[in-house]
C-alpha positions in Angstrom: 74.9 112.5 91.1 76.0 115.4 89.3 74.8 115.5 85.8 78.0 114.8 83.3 80.0 118.4 82.4 78.4 120.1 85.5 81.7 120.3 87.2 84.2 118.6 85.2 86.2 115.4 87.0 86.7 118.0 90.0 82.9 118.2 90.5 82.5 114.3 90.1 85.3 113.3 92.7 84.0 116.1 95.0 80.4 114.7 94.6 81.2 111.1 95.0 84.1 112.0 97.8 80.8 113.3 100.0 78.7 110.4 99.1 81.4 107.9 100.0 81.9 109.7 103.2 78.2 109.4 104.3 77.7 105.8 103.0 80.8 104.6 105.0 80.8 107.1 108.0 77.5 107.5 109.0 76.4 103.3 109.5 80.2 103.2 111.0 79.7 105.9 113.6 76.1 104.9 114.4 77.3 101.1 115.2 80.0 102.5 117.0 77.4 104.2 118.9 75.0 101.7 119.3 77.5 99.1 120.5 78.6 101.0 123.4 74.8 101.9 124.5 73.8 98.2 123.9 76.4 96.4 125.8 79.8 96.0 127.5 80.5 92.9 126.1 83.3 93.1 123.5 82.2 90.1 121.4 78.5 91.8 120.8 79.7 95.3 120.0 82.3 93.7 117.4 79.1 91.8 115.7 77.5 95.2 115.9 80.2 97.2 114.4 80.8 94.1 111.9 77.0 95.0 110.8 77.8 98.6 110.5 80.3 97.6 108.2 77.9 95.4 105.8 75.8 98.3 105.9 78.5 100.6 104.7 79.6 98.2 101.9 76.3 98.1 100.5 76.4 101.8 100.7 79.4 101.8 98.7 77.9 99.7 96.2 74.9 101.8 95.8 77.2 104.9 95.5 79.3 103.1 92.4 76.5 101.5 90.9 75.0 105.0 90.9 78.3 106.6 89.4 78.3 103.8 86.5 74.7 104.2 85.5 75.6 108.1 85.2 78.9 107.7 83.4 78.7 104.1 81.3 81.9 103.1 79.9 81.8 103.0 76.0 82.5 99.9 73.9 86.0 99.9 73.1 86.6 101.2 69.1 88.4 98.8 66.8 90.9 102.1 66.4 91.7 101.5 70.2 91.9 97.6 70.3 94.1 98.1 66.9 96.6 100.7 68.8 96.6 98.5 71.8 97.9 95.6 69.8 100.6 97.6 68.2 101.7 98.7 71.7 101.8 95.2 72.6 103.9 94.1 69.6 106.3 97.1 70.5 106.9 95.9 73.7 107.2 92.2 72.8 109.8 93.2 70.2 112.0 95.7 72.5 112.0 92.5 75.1 113.1 90.1 72.4 115.7 92.5 71.5 116.9 92.9 74.8 117.2 89.0 75.1 119.1 88.8 72.0 121.5 91.3 73.2 121.9 89.4 76.5 122.6 86.6 74.8 125.2 88.0 72.4 127.2 89.1 75.5 
Protein backbone atom coordinates (compact mmCIF):
# COMPACT_ATOMS: atom_id res chain seq x y z
CA UNK A 1 0.00 0.00 0.00
CA UNK A 2 1.25 3.51 -0.68
CA UNK A 3 2.16 5.75 2.19
CA UNK A 4 -0.55 8.19 3.18
CA UNK A 5 -0.02 11.47 1.39
CA UNK A 6 2.19 9.89 -1.28
CA UNK A 7 -0.18 10.70 -4.11
CA UNK A 8 -3.30 11.90 -2.38
CA UNK A 9 -6.62 10.23 -2.92
CA UNK A 10 -5.91 9.69 -6.62
CA UNK A 11 -2.76 7.75 -5.80
CA UNK A 12 -4.62 5.62 -3.27
CA UNK A 13 -7.45 4.89 -5.70
CA UNK A 14 -5.02 3.97 -8.47
CA UNK A 15 -3.03 1.67 -6.16
CA UNK A 16 -6.17 -0.03 -4.88
CA UNK A 17 -7.69 -0.41 -8.34
CA UNK A 18 -4.65 -2.39 -9.49
CA UNK A 19 -4.75 -4.52 -6.37
CA UNK A 20 -8.46 -5.23 -6.89
CA UNK A 21 -7.86 -6.10 -10.54
CA UNK A 22 -5.15 -8.58 -9.59
CA UNK A 23 -7.01 -9.97 -6.55
CA UNK A 24 -10.17 -10.64 -8.58
CA UNK A 25 -8.93 -11.06 -12.14
CA UNK A 26 -6.10 -13.53 -11.64
CA UNK A 27 -8.12 -16.15 -9.70
CA UNK A 28 -11.07 -15.88 -12.07
CA UNK A 29 -8.99 -16.12 -15.23
CA UNK A 30 -7.01 -19.00 -13.72
CA UNK A 31 -10.22 -20.79 -12.74
CA UNK A 32 -11.74 -20.27 -16.19
CA UNK A 33 -8.59 -21.57 -17.89
CA UNK A 34 -8.30 -24.50 -15.47
CA UNK A 35 -11.95 -25.44 -15.91
CA UNK A 36 -11.43 -25.68 -19.69
CA UNK A 37 -8.26 -27.75 -19.30
CA UNK A 38 -9.54 -30.18 -16.68
CA UNK A 39 -12.93 -31.20 -17.96
CA UNK A 40 -15.77 -30.50 -20.37
CA UNK A 41 -18.36 -31.35 -17.73
CA UNK A 42 -20.31 -28.15 -17.12
CA UNK A 43 -21.02 -28.90 -13.45
CA UNK A 44 -17.35 -29.47 -12.65
CA UNK A 45 -16.39 -26.34 -14.59
CA UNK A 46 -18.89 -24.39 -12.48
CA UNK A 47 -17.35 -25.79 -9.29
CA UNK A 48 -13.86 -24.73 -10.43
CA UNK A 49 -15.07 -21.22 -11.30
CA UNK A 50 -16.87 -20.97 -7.94
CA UNK A 51 -13.60 -21.91 -6.28
CA UNK A 52 -12.00 -19.06 -8.21
CA UNK A 53 -14.68 -16.72 -6.87
CA UNK A 54 -13.92 -17.83 -3.32
CA UNK A 55 -10.21 -17.13 -3.85
CA UNK A 56 -11.10 -13.75 -5.41
CA UNK A 57 -13.27 -12.92 -2.40
CA UNK A 58 -10.43 -13.79 -0.04
CA UNK A 59 -8.11 -11.58 -2.10
CA UNK A 60 -10.58 -8.68 -1.89
CA UNK A 61 -10.82 -9.16 1.85
CA UNK A 62 -7.03 -8.95 2.09
CA UNK A 63 -6.93 -5.76 -0.01
CA UNK A 64 -9.61 -4.11 2.12
CA UNK A 65 -7.99 -5.17 5.42
CA UNK A 66 -4.60 -3.85 4.29
CA UNK A 67 -6.13 -0.53 3.22
CA UNK A 68 -8.07 -0.16 6.47
CA UNK A 69 -4.91 -0.94 8.49
CA UNK A 70 -2.97 1.71 6.56
CA UNK A 71 -5.79 4.30 6.82
CA UNK A 72 -7.53 3.85 10.18
CA UNK A 73 -10.78 5.70 10.77
CA UNK A 74 -10.32 8.15 13.64
CA UNK A 75 -12.87 8.08 16.44
CA UNK A 76 -15.79 10.47 16.17
CA UNK A 77 -15.25 13.72 18.07
CA UNK A 78 -17.86 15.30 20.33
CA UNK A 79 -17.99 18.28 17.99
CA UNK A 80 -18.85 16.05 15.03
CA UNK A 81 -21.43 14.17 17.09
CA UNK A 82 -23.08 17.46 18.14
CA UNK A 83 -23.10 18.71 14.53
CA UNK A 84 -24.84 15.50 13.45
CA UNK A 85 -27.44 15.86 16.19
CA UNK A 86 -28.07 19.52 15.21
CA UNK A 87 -28.53 18.49 11.60
CA UNK A 88 -30.93 15.74 12.64
CA UNK A 89 -32.96 18.24 14.72
CA UNK A 90 -33.13 20.64 11.74
CA UNK A 91 -34.42 17.89 9.47
CA UNK A 92 -37.00 16.84 12.06
CA UNK A 93 -38.15 20.46 12.51
CA UNK A 94 -38.56 20.87 8.74
CA UNK A 95 -40.54 17.64 8.56
CA UNK A 96 -42.85 18.76 11.37
CA UNK A 97 -43.34 22.16 9.70
CA UNK A 98 -44.29 20.50 6.39
CA UNK A 99 -46.77 18.23 8.17
CA UNK A 100 -48.30 21.20 10.00
CA UNK A 101 -48.60 23.13 6.73
CA UNK A 102 -50.35 20.15 5.12
CA UNK A 103 -52.82 19.92 8.02
CA UNK A 104 -53.69 23.60 7.68
CA UNK A 105 -54.56 23.24 3.99
